[in-house]
C-alpha positions as CSV (number, residue, x, y, z in Angstrom):
1,X,87.9,62.2,190.6
2,X,90.7,65.2,191.4
3,X,89.3,68.1,192.2
4,X,90.7,71.3,191.0
5,X,89.9,75.2,192.2
6,X,89.7,77.1,189.7
7,X,90.3,80.5,190.0
8,X,88.7,83.5,188.2
9,X,90.0,83.5,184.7
10,X,90.4,79.8,184.7
11,X,94.2,79.5,185.5
12,X,95.4,76.4,188.1
13,X,97.8,76.1,189.3
14,X,101.1,75.0,187.9
15,X,101.3,71.3,187.0
16,X,97.7,70.7,188.6
17,X,96.9,69.8,185.4
18,X,99.5,66.3,186.1
19,X,97.0,64.8,188.0
20,X,93.8,64.7,184.7
21,X,94.8,62.8,182.5
22,X,92.9,63.5,179.3
23,X,93.9,61.0,176.6
24,X,90.2,59.7,177.0
25,X,88.9,63.8,174.5
26,X,89.8,62.7,171.9
27,X,88.9,61.0,169.1
28,X,91.5,59.9,166.6
29,X,95.2,58.7,168.2
30,X,98.7,59.3,166.9
31,X,101.4,56.2,166.0
32,X,104.9,56.7,165.5
33,X,106.6,54.6,162.6
34,X,109.7,54.0,164.5
35,X,111.8,52.7,161.2
36,X,111.3,56.3,159.1
37,X,111.7,58.0,162.8
38,X,114.3,60.8,162.4
39,X,114.3,62.0,166.2
40,X,114.3,65.0,164.7
41,X,111.9,66.1,168.2
42,X,109.4,68.5,165.9
43,X,106.4,66.8,167.6
44,X,107.7,67.0,170.6
45,X,109.0,71.0,170.7
46,X,105.2,71.6,169.2
47,X,102.6,69.7,171.1
48,X,100.7,72.1,172.7
49,X,100.4,69.2,176.1
50,X,103.8,68.4,176.5
51,X,102.6,64.4,175.2
52,X,105.6,63.2,172.9
53,X,108.9,62.1,174.0
54,X,112.2,61.9,172.1
55,X,112.8,58.9,173.9
56,X,116.0,56.3,173.9
57,X,114.6,52.9,172.5
58,X,116.6,49.8,172.2
59,X,119.5,51.6,171.4
60,X,118.1,54.1,168.6
61,X,115.7,57.7,169.6
62,X,112.4,57.7,168.3
63,X,109.4,59.7,168.9
64,X,107.3,58.5,171.7
65,X,103.7,59.3,172.3
66,X,102.0,59.5,176.4
67,X,97.8,58.8,175.6
68,X,97.0,59.3,178.5
69,X,98.0,62.9,177.9
70,X,97.0,63.2,174.4
71,X,94.2,65.3,173.2
72,X,95.1,63.6,169.3
73,X,95.0,67.1,168.3
74,X,97.4,66.0,164.7
75,X,100.0,68.9,165.7
76,X,102.6,66.0,165.4
77,X,100.7,64.9,163.0
78,X,101.3,67.6,160.6
79,X,104.3,68.8,162.0
80,X,106.7,65.2,161.8
81,X,109.0,66.1,157.6
82,X,109.7,62.6,157.9
83,X,105.5,61.6,158.1
84,X,106.6,59.3,160.4
85,X,103.8,59.8,162.4
86,X,100.3,58.9,161.7
87,X,96.6,59.3,162.9
88,X,95.1,56.4,163.9
89,X,91.1,56.0,164.9
90,X,90.6,55.0,168.6
91,X,89.0,51.8,169.1
92,X,86.0,53.1,170.4
93,X,85.1,55.3,167.3
94,X,85.3,52.6,164.9
95,X,81.9,52.2,163.1
96,X,80.9,49.6,161.0
97,X,78.0,50.6,157.9
98,X,76.2,48.0,156.5
């Protein structure tokens, strides 16, 4: 457990959140289709937590989510002009109905 001193108004010191992995908060996560990804960086620019980056992977630039911090907010999915990102439900939340 990481202890964080929070001041009046709930503001912490810069970069403290890097110690607090929040990727298990959401029920869904983004999956990038590397064939469709155009590396436009919309997802990187608009991600409110800065947890998706365009990187070079096997000679091609593609978006790569950091699942340790991604909360599944759907912003990357929403702003992707190439429809290269789909949201999938985490295994924990999949329910089989009889």
